[in-house]
Backbone as a chain_set.jsonl record, in Angstrom:
{"seq": "XXXXXXXXXXXXXXXXXXXXXXXXXXXXXXXXXXXXXXXXXXXXXXXXXXXXXXXXXXXXXXXXXXXXXXXXXXXXXXXXXXXXXXXXXXXXXXXXXXXXXXXXXXXXXXXXXXXXXXXXXXXXXXXX", "coords": {"N": [[-78.599, -163.489, -35.975], [-81.467, -161.513, -36.21], [-82.36, -158.148, -36.161], [-85.326, -156.481, -34.937], [-86.004, -154.288, -36.617], [-84.703, -154.998, -38.961], [-86.184, -157.178, -39.721], [-88.565, -155.946, -40.326], [-87.751, -154.509, -42.618], [-86.938, -156.619, -44.288], [-89.088, -158.417, -44.464], [-91.75, -157.457, -43.651], [-92.226, -154.84, -44.829], [-91.79, -155.399, -47.661], [-93.986, -157.162, -48.044], [-96.168, -155.493, -47.553], [-95.805, -153.564, -49.591], [-96.01, -155.207, -51.874], [-98.645, -156.179, -51.705], [-100.053, -153.773, -51.78], [-99.316, -152.861, -54.319], [-100.523, -154.836, -55.912], [-103.251, -154.332, -55.401], [-103.555, -151.682, -56.314], [-103.031, -152.069, -59.032], [-104.984, -153.995, -59.811], [-107.538, -153.208, -58.692], [-107.701, -150.461, -59.076], [-106.833, -150.051, -61.574], [-104.383, -148.982, -62.382], [-101.405, -148.19, -64.199], [-98.364, -150.095, -64.416], [-96.0, -148.529, -64.27], [-96.959, -146.224, -63.135], [-97.795, -147.118, -60.609], [-95.317, -147.904, -59.648], [-94.071, -145.416, -59.434], [-95.592, -144.268, -57.381], [-94.957, -145.966, -55.246], [-92.261, -145.776, -55.077], [-90.492, -147.601, -56.15], [-89.071, -149.843, -58.626], [-90.431, -150.263, -61.967], [-90.046, -152.823, -62.834], [-90.036, -154.299, -60.442], [-92.696, -153.98, -59.724], [-93.873, -155.377, -61.817], [-93.011, -157.956, -61.197], [-94.425, -158.338, -58.786], [-96.974, -158.263, -59.82], [-97.107, -160.468, -61.568], [-96.688, -162.37, -59.772], [-94.242, -163.578, -59.469], [-92.628, -162.642, -57.616], [-93.752, -163.359, -54.888], [-96.438, -162.495, -52.645], [-96.093, -162.688, -49.182], [-97.966, -164.939, -47.864], [-98.281, -166.152, -45.362], [-97.4, -164.156, -43.641], [-99.323, -162.172, -44.177], [-101.526, -163.497, -43.156], [-100.865, -163.598, -40.447], [-100.894, -160.949, -39.778], [-103.526, -159.444, -40.225], [-104.281, -156.809, -40.385], [-102.757, -155.635, -42.289], [-104.012, -155.992, -44.77], [-106.392, -154.425, -44.54], [-105.187, -151.943, -44.079], [-103.668, -151.484, -46.444], [-105.684, -151.487, -48.365], [-107.162, -149.229, -47.662], [-105.144, -147.293, -47.969], [-104.575, -147.586, -50.711], [-106.947, -146.644, -51.843], [-106.806, -143.96, -51.087], [-104.44, -143.201, -52.403], [-105.275, -143.469, -55.037], [-106.881, -141.292, -55.206], [-105.144, -139.222, -55.187], [-103.342, -138.881, -53.025], [-100.61, -137.274, -51.556], [-97.113, -138.114, -51.971], [-95.376, -137.919, -49.6], [-97.302, -138.306, -47.603], [-98.171, -140.845, -48.214], [-95.891, -142.329, -47.608], [-95.765, -141.815, -44.873], [-98.104, -143.102, -44.047], [-97.563, -145.81, -44.602], [-95.389, -146.148, -42.922], [-96.639, -145.723, -40.442], [-98.378, -147.932, -40.406], [-96.518, -150.046, -40.342], [-95.286, -149.45, -37.884], [-97.45, -149.729, -36.103], [-97.913, -152.474, -36.345], [-95.475, -153.555, -35.472], [-95.599, -153.066, -32.814], [-97.057, -155.016, -31.6], [-97.851, -158.035, -29.796], [-97.939, -160.196, -31.493], [-96.116, -159.555, -33.52], [-93.809, -159.57, -32.023], [-93.685, -162.297, -31.315], [-93.369, -163.345, -33.89], [-90.878, -162.234, -34.55], [-89.275, -163.459, -32.569], [-89.521, -166.174, -33.336], [-88.541, -166.106, -35.998], [-85.945, -165.201, -35.628], [-84.952, -167.133, -34.057], [-85.053, -167.025, -31.215], [-85.356, -167.5, -27.691], [-88.25, -168.006, -25.552], [-87.942, -166.245, -23.52], [-87.046, -163.882, -24.449], [-86.876, -160.355, -24.494], [-86.798, -158.202, -26.208], [-88.61, -156.752, -27.871], [-90.572, -156.017, -26.053], [-89.45, -154.761, -23.506], [-88.843, -155.182, -19.939], [-90.373, -152.908, -17.685], [-88.83, -150.133, -16.02], [-90.111, -149.44, -13.779], [-91.06, -151.672, -12.582]], "CA": [[-79.739, -162.893, -35.306], [-82.023, -160.391, -36.961], [-82.985, -157.099, -35.368], [-86.713, -156.252, -35.358], [-86.055, -153.362, -37.757], [-84.295, -155.741, -40.153], [-87.324, -158.011, -40.085], [-89.499, -155.035, -41.001], [-87.227, -154.224, -43.959], [-86.813, -157.836, -45.089], [-90.325, -159.176, -44.606], [-93.001, -156.713, -43.507], [-92.351, -153.796, -45.85], [-92.059, -155.983, -48.981], [-95.353, -157.707, -48.091], [-97.073, -154.346, -47.672], [-95.652, -153.005, -50.942], [-96.531, -156.148, -52.866], [-100.108, -156.197, -51.626], [-100.504, -152.467, -52.244], [-99.153, -152.847, -55.782], [-101.561, -155.68, -56.503], [-104.546, -153.656, -55.293], [-103.556, -150.532, -57.226], [-103.11, -152.58, -60.404], [-106.233, -154.727, -60.065], [-108.772, -152.513, -58.325], [-107.706, -149.068, -59.54], [-106.435, -150.103, -62.983], [-103.219, -148.14, -62.639], [-100.316, -148.78, -64.975], [-97.226, -150.501, -63.579], [-95.074, -147.412, -64.089], [-97.628, -145.301, -62.219], [-97.701, -147.732, -59.277], [-93.902, -147.821, -59.267], [-93.83, -144.038, -59.003], [-96.22, -144.06, -56.071], [-94.298, -146.749, -54.204], [-90.822, -145.484, -55.044], [-89.731, -148.784, -56.553], [-88.989, -149.927, -60.08], [-91.523, -150.89, -62.709], [-89.741, -154.26, -62.869], [-90.515, -154.869, -59.177], [-94.164, -154.03, -59.822], [-94.161, -156.474, -62.731], [-92.835, -159.195, -60.422], [-95.561, -158.455, -57.869], [-98.167, -158.495, -60.631], [-97.074, -161.841, -62.089], [-96.491, -163.199, -58.582], [-92.929, -164.215, -59.423], [-92.198, -162.198, -56.29], [-95.049, -163.592, -54.251], [-96.789, -161.903, -51.363], [-95.926, -163.649, -48.093], [-99.313, -165.229, -47.37], [-98.201, -166.413, -43.925], [-97.306, -162.853, -42.994], [-100.637, -161.538, -44.293], [-102.401, -164.19, -42.222], [-100.493, -163.229, -39.084], [-101.165, -159.532, -39.584], [-104.636, -159.098, -41.127], [-104.4, -155.355, -40.505], [-102.08, -155.224, -43.526], [-105.003, -155.929, -45.847], [-107.224, -153.231, -44.349], [-104.34, -150.767, -44.228], [-103.314, -151.217, -47.84], [-106.9, -151.14, -49.119], [-107.426, -147.826, -47.341], [-104.096, -146.49, -48.586], [-104.757, -147.629, -52.166], [-108.05, -145.732, -52.18], [-106.294, -142.592, -50.949], [-103.477, -142.974, -53.489], [-106.037, -143.286, -56.287], [-107.476, -139.951, -55.162], [-104.1, -138.212, -55.25], [-102.602, -138.689, -51.779], [-99.209, -136.925, -51.82], [-96.129, -139.155, -51.64], [-94.973, -137.918, -48.188], [-98.374, -138.885, -46.785], [-98.141, -142.285, -48.483], [-94.778, -142.856, -46.822], [-96.172, -141.743, -43.469], [-99.13, -144.123, -43.808], [-96.89, -147.111, -44.556], [-94.593, -146.131, -41.689], [-97.564, -145.9, -39.318], [-98.832, -149.317, -40.432], [-95.401, -150.863, -39.838], [-95.113, -149.147, -36.461], [-98.555, -150.352, -35.373], [-97.71, -153.92, -36.349], [-94.308, -153.933, -34.66], [-95.92, -152.872, -31.393], [-97.965, -156.069, -31.174], [-97.277, -159.294, -29.314], [-97.805, -161.076, -32.657], [-94.846, -159.26, -34.178], [-92.777, -160.044, -31.099], [-93.608, -163.747, -31.492], [-92.807, -163.549, -35.226], [-89.456, -161.918, -34.445], [-88.636, -164.533, -31.787], [-89.461, -167.383, -34.155], [-87.684, -165.886, -37.16], [-84.558, -165.024, -35.169], [-84.632, -168.286, -33.212], [-84.833, -166.569, -29.848], [-86.201, -168.25, -26.764], [-89.45, -167.319, -25.075], [-87.556, -165.249, -22.517], [-86.613, -162.668, -25.151], [-87.608, -159.141, -24.111], [-86.35, -157.116, -27.085], [-89.745, -155.934, -28.327], [-91.305, -155.545, -24.882], [-88.555, -154.874, -22.342], [-89.502, -154.901, -18.658], [-90.384, -151.507, -17.27], [-87.978, -149.8, -14.868], [-91.012, -149.235, -12.638], [-91.45, -152.977, -12.021]], "C": [[-80.179, -161.664, -36.097], [-82.688, -159.413, -35.998], [-84.438, -156.932, -35.818], [-86.811, -155.328, -36.572], [-85.614, -154.039, -39.052], [-85.431, -156.629, -40.649], [-88.403, -157.177, -40.777], [-89.039, -154.817, -42.444], [-87.222, -155.458, -44.852], [-88.137, -158.523, -45.376], [-91.587, -158.311, -44.643], [-93.199, -155.686, -44.613], [-92.551, -154.372, -47.257], [-93.468, -156.568, -49.106], [-96.373, -156.588, -48.265], [-97.007, -153.766, -49.083], [-96.265, -153.912, -52.001], [-98.056, -156.136, -52.87], [-100.696, -154.878, -52.126], [-100.411, -152.374, -53.765], [-100.248, -153.658, -56.453], [-102.918, -154.989, -56.49], [-104.623, -152.471, -56.255], [-103.692, -150.979, -58.682], [-104.497, -153.16, -60.7], [-107.472, -153.863, -59.845], [-108.852, -151.087, -58.877], [-107.16, -148.924, -60.958], [-105.297, -149.143, -63.32], [-102.203, -148.911, -63.473], [-99.158, -149.108, -64.026], [-96.284, -149.344, -63.29], [-95.653, -146.388, -63.103], [-97.543, -145.832, -60.779], [-96.263, -147.647, -58.776], [-93.562, -146.423, -58.759], [-94.41, -143.753, -57.632], [-95.44, -144.751, -54.961], [-92.791, -146.509, -54.117], [-89.966, -146.699, -55.326], [-89.79, -148.884, -58.071], [-90.239, -150.557, -60.693], [-91.295, -152.391, -62.775], [-90.213, -154.947, -61.588], [-92.027, -154.989, -59.193], [-94.578, -155.177, -60.734], [-94.041, -157.814, -62.01], [-93.997, -159.404, -59.454], [-96.823, -158.835, -58.644], [-98.228, -159.93, -61.137], [-96.874, -162.86, -60.981], [-95.188, -163.991, -58.607], [-92.195, -163.765, -58.157], [-93.472, -162.213, -55.446], [-95.195, -162.812, -52.942], [-96.659, -163.003, -50.32], [-97.284, -163.881, -47.432], [-99.326, -165.509, -45.873], [-98.179, -165.095, -43.156], [-98.651, -162.124, -43.036], [-101.64, -162.188, -43.344], [-102.134, -163.813, -40.775], [-100.893, -161.8, -38.759], [-102.281, -159.084, -40.536], [-104.832, -157.603, -41.285], [-103.664, -154.829, -41.732], [-103.113, -155.032, -44.628], [-105.875, -154.681, -45.727], [-106.42, -151.959, -44.579], [-104.012, -150.45, -45.678], [-104.538, -150.903, -48.688], [-107.25, -149.67, -48.902], [-106.412, -146.915, -48.035], [-104.25, -146.461, -50.107], [-105.868, -146.671, -52.602], [-107.575, -144.285, -52.111], [-105.294, -142.249, -52.047], [-104.221, -142.708, -54.791], [-106.688, -141.913, -56.363], [-106.431, -138.852, -55.072], [-103.344, -137.95, -53.958], [-101.141, -138.378, -52.084], [-98.242, -137.988, -51.301], [-95.663, -139.096, -50.182], [-96.036, -138.529, -47.271], [-98.498, -140.387, -47.017], [-97.068, -142.945, -47.628], [-95.146, -142.882, -45.349], [-97.194, -142.826, -43.136], [-98.503, -145.516, -43.72], [-96.054, -147.216, -43.287], [-95.491, -146.365, -40.481], [-98.078, -147.335, -39.257], [-97.744, -150.246, -39.89], [-95.228, -150.669, -38.337], [-96.217, -149.807, -35.625], [-98.371, -151.863, -35.277], [-96.56, -154.31, -35.431], [-94.55, -153.75, -33.164], [-96.908, -153.916, -30.873], [-97.193, -157.275, -30.643], [-97.072, -160.266, -30.479], [-96.492, -160.832, -33.388], [-93.687, -159.744, -33.317], [-92.582, -161.557, -31.262], [-92.995, -164.093, -32.849], [-91.305, -163.305, -35.192], [-88.717, -163.017, -33.685], [-88.461, -165.787, -32.632], [-88.473, -167.228, -35.308], [-86.213, -165.797, -36.766], [-84.095, -166.143, -34.245], [-84.224, -167.869, -31.802], [-85.759, -167.341, -28.918], [-87.35, -167.387, -26.253], [-89.149, -166.271, -24.007], [-87.088, -163.933, -23.143], [-87.493, -161.491, -24.749], [-87.179, -157.943, -24.965], [-87.507, -156.184, -27.427], [-90.506, -155.305, -27.16], [-90.42, -155.685, -23.645], [-89.323, -154.589, -21.049], [-89.371, -153.419, -18.307], [-89.441, -151.315, -16.095], [-88.808, -149.621, -13.611], [-91.335, -150.548, -11.929], [-90.566, -153.399, -10.871]], "O": [[-79.356, -160.888, -36.584], [-83.474, -159.804, -35.135], [-84.753, -157.216, -36.974], [-87.624, -155.57, -37.464], [-86.101, -153.691, -40.127], [-85.613, -156.806, -41.854], [-89.068, -157.649, -41.699], [-89.834, -154.925, -43.378], [-87.476, -155.352, -46.051], [-88.293, -159.149, -46.424], [-92.395, -158.425, -45.564], [-94.243, -155.674, -45.265], [-93.408, -153.878, -47.99], [-94.078, -156.476, -50.171], [-97.327, -156.721, -49.032], [-98.041, -153.506, -49.698], [-96.953, -153.447, -52.91], [-98.677, -156.087, -53.931], [-101.717, -154.87, -52.814], [-101.322, -151.866, -54.418], [-100.834, -153.222, -57.444], [-103.656, -155.057, -57.473], [-105.634, -152.279, -56.93], [-104.388, -150.339, -59.47], [-105.103, -152.845, -61.725], [-108.349, -153.795, -60.706], [-109.943, -150.571, -59.117], [-107.039, -147.814, -61.477], [-105.257, -148.567, -64.407], [-102.163, -150.141, -63.443], [-98.997, -148.482, -62.978], [-95.817, -149.2, -62.16], [-94.918, -145.768, -62.335], [-97.254, -145.078, -59.85], [-96.028, -147.348, -57.605], [-92.847, -146.272, -57.768], [-93.788, -143.073, -56.817], [-95.278, -144.203, -53.87], [-92.131, -146.984, -53.193], [-88.854, -146.822, -54.812], [-90.478, -148.1, -58.725], [-90.99, -151.276, -60.033], [-92.257, -153.159, -62.771], [-90.735, -156.06, -61.642], [-92.58, -155.985, -58.727], [-95.547, -155.878, -60.44], [-94.874, -158.701, -62.195], [-94.498, -160.52, -59.317], [-97.636, -159.632, -58.175], [-99.296, -160.542, -61.132], [-96.889, -164.067, -61.224], [-95.034, -164.959, -57.864], [-91.266, -164.426, -57.693], [-94.167, -161.204, -55.317], [-94.223, -162.52, -52.246], [-97.077, -164.136, -50.561], [-97.699, -163.122, -46.556], [-100.278, -165.143, -45.185], [-98.861, -164.947, -42.143], [-99.067, -161.529, -42.043], [-102.505, -161.509, -42.791], [-103.06, -163.719, -39.97], [-101.194, -161.475, -37.611], [-102.013, -158.421, -41.538], [-105.488, -157.167, -42.231], [-103.913, -153.706, -42.17], [-103.092, -154.026, -45.337], [-106.071, -153.963, -46.708], [-106.906, -151.011, -45.197], [-104.069, -149.294, -46.097], [-104.442, -150.127, -49.639], [-107.592, -148.959, -49.846], [-106.779, -145.893, -48.615], [-104.071, -145.41, -50.723], [-105.738, -145.975, -53.609], [-107.906, -143.478, -52.98], [-105.298, -141.132, -52.565], [-103.841, -141.823, -55.558], [-107.009, -141.428, -57.448], [-106.773, -137.682, -54.901], [-102.754, -136.88, -53.81], [-100.491, -139.14, -52.801], [-98.522, -138.672, -50.316], [-95.559, -140.153, -49.558], [-95.708, -139.188, -46.284], [-98.888, -141.123, -46.11], [-97.3, -143.982, -47.007], [-94.873, -143.86, -44.653], [-97.148, -143.405, -42.051], [-98.875, -146.31, -42.856], [-96.021, -148.269, -42.65], [-95.133, -147.13, -39.586], [-98.202, -147.899, -38.17], [-98.021, -151.126, -39.075], [-95.043, -151.641, -37.604], [-95.946, -150.374, -34.567], [-98.646, -152.459, -34.236], [-96.66, -155.289, -34.692], [-93.772, -154.238, -32.344], [-97.526, -153.72, -29.826], [-96.037, -157.499, -31.0], [-96.14, -161.07, -30.458], [-95.831, -161.775, -33.824], [-92.699, -160.268, -33.832], [-91.451, -162.037, -31.338], [-92.196, -165.024, -32.951], [-90.539, -164.09, -35.751], [-87.65, -163.457, -34.113], [-87.389, -166.392, -32.646], [-87.664, -168.121, -35.561], [-85.341, -166.269, -37.495], [-82.984, -166.106, -33.716], [-83.198, -168.299, -31.274], [-86.831, -167.783, -29.331], [-87.398, -166.182, -26.503], [-90.029, -165.493, -23.637], [-86.773, -162.982, -22.428], [-88.715, -161.621, -24.673], [-87.197, -156.805, -24.496], [-87.392, -154.966, -27.286], [-91.022, -154.193, -27.273], [-90.602, -156.596, -22.838], [-90.314, -153.859, -21.05], [-88.364, -152.78, -18.611], [-89.267, -152.215, -15.273], [-88.276, -149.647, -12.502], [-91.828, -150.539, -10.801], [-90.767, -154.469, -10.298]]}, "num_chains": 1, "name": "protein.A"}
């Protein structure tokens, strides 16, 4: 069984980073080493994202279209000099917004093979 936070680390965050790297390379003509510095990952990882040997999870991008808008906005800000702590905060906020959706809950249930009665992401309120 995978915890929701593990699913973020294993699937969501890599998809966001990969898409962000692709946009920074293609649309803002940054060098791989520069993108690696912004994202806090290796130049080799950026190379993999660029050549698509480490492909972006298209299913995940389809399930969460807000990733595309979020990374396009973030890429524009990075190209204008957004400080690294603010980059980290923006990615964290995007992940947090996604994990608070019913779509993420359904993704977690399916990925972790949990039944439809699962209430991990949206536990019942004590007021009910």
